[in-house]
C-alpha positions as CSV (number, residue, x, y, z in Angstrom):
1,M,-13.9,10.4,3.4
2,Q,-14.8,6.8,4.5
3,S,-14.1,5.7,8.0
4,R,-12.0,2.6,8.8
5,L,-15.1,0.8,10.0
6,M,-17.1,1.5,6.9
7,S,-14.1,0.4,4.8
8,L,-14.2,-2.9,6.7
9,I,-17.9,-3.3,6.3
10,E,-17.7,-2.6,2.5
11,A,-14.9,-5.1,2.1
12,L,-16.8,-7.7,4.1
13,A,-20.0,-7.3,2.0
14,N,-17.9,-7.5,-1.2
15,V,-16.1,-10.7,0.0
16,V,-19.3,-12.5,1.2
17,V,-20.8,-12.2,-2.2
18,G,-17.5,-13.2,-3.8
19,F,-17.3,-16.2,-1.4
20,W,-20.5,-17.7,-2.6
21,L,-19.7,-17.0,-6.3
22,A,-16.4,-18.7,-5.8
23,V,-18.0,-21.8,-4.3
24,L,-20.4,-22.0,-7.2
25,A,-17.7,-21.4,-9.8
26,Q,-15.5,-24.0,-8.3
27,M,-18.3,-26.6,-8.3
28,I,-18.8,-25.9,-12.0
29,V,-15.2,-25.5,-13.1
30,F,-13.2,-28.0,-11.1
31,P,-14.8,-31.1,-12.6
32,F,-13.9,-29.8,-16.1
33,F,-10.2,-30.0,-15.1
34,G,-10.6,-33.4,-13.5
35,L,-10.4,-32.2,-10.0
36,P,-12.7,-34.2,-7.7
37,V,-13.5,-31.8,-4.9
38,S,-16.1,-32.3,-2.3
39,F,-18.5,-29.6,-1.1
40,G,-16.6,-29.3,2.1
41,Q,-13.3,-29.0,0.3
42,N,-14.9,-26.3,-2.0
43,L,-15.9,-24.4,1.2
44,A,-12.4,-24.7,2.6
45,I,-10.7,-23.5,-0.6
46,A,-13.2,-20.6,-0.9
47,T,-12.6,-19.7,2.7
48,L,-8.8,-19.4,2.3
49,F,-9.2,-17.3,-0.8
50,T,-11.8,-15.2,0.8
51,G,-9.5,-14.3,3.7
52,V,-6.8,-13.2,1.2
53,S,-9.4,-11.2,-0.7
54,L,-10.7,-9.5,2.5
55,M,-7.2,-8.5,3.5
56,R,-6.3,-7.3,0.0
57,G,-9.5,-5.2,-0.2
58,Y,-9.1,-3.6,3.2
59,V,-5.4,-2.8,2.7
60,L,-5.9,-1.3,-0.7
61,R,-8.8,0.8,0.5
62,R,-6.8,2.2,3.4
63,L,-3.8,2.8,1.1
64,F,-5.9,4.8,-1.3
65,E,-7.5,6.7,1.5
66,T,-4.1,7.6,2.9
67,L,-2.8,8.6,-0.5
68,A,-5.9,10.8,-1.1
69,W,-5.4,12.4,2.4
70,Q,-1.7,13.1,1.8
71,S,-2.5,14.6,-1.6
72,F,-5.1,16.8,0.0
73,L,-2.7,18.0,2.7
74,R,0.1,18.6,0.2
75,Q,-2.2,20.7,-2.0
76,T,-3.7,22.6,0.9
77,L,-0.4,23.3,2.8
78,L,1.7,24.1,-0.3
79,H,-0.8,26.6,-1.7
80,V,-1.5,28.4,1.6
81,D,2.2,28.8,2.7
82,T,3.6,29.6,-0.7
83,P,4.0,33.4,-1.2
84,P,2.9,34.7,-4.6
85,T,5.8,35.3,-7.0
86,S,6.1,38.3,-9.2
87,G,7.6,38.3,-12.7
88,S,8.8,35.3,-14.6
89,N,10.6,32.3,-13.3
90,T,13.7,32.9,-15.5
91,R,17.1,33.9,-14.1
92,S,18.9,37.0,-15.2
93,F,22.6,36.8,-15.3
């Protein structure tokens, strides 16, 4: 299982690469749509979206870690505490 710190470091590394790819993509794509944007404006736009991406990545990672942990606990606790049953699960009237 990944620690919270390692989740944050992984998300940061992913977002740093994504930041520079976004800046490059914006510099190429925006002019095709007639959007005159300076380099500073490209950095500001990429920074805003990078913040959103960082939060999204971290929250999703923690959510999936929590779901995996809860699933593990459910499986472990249910199988340990459940007594074995004999016979079939059908009722007799």
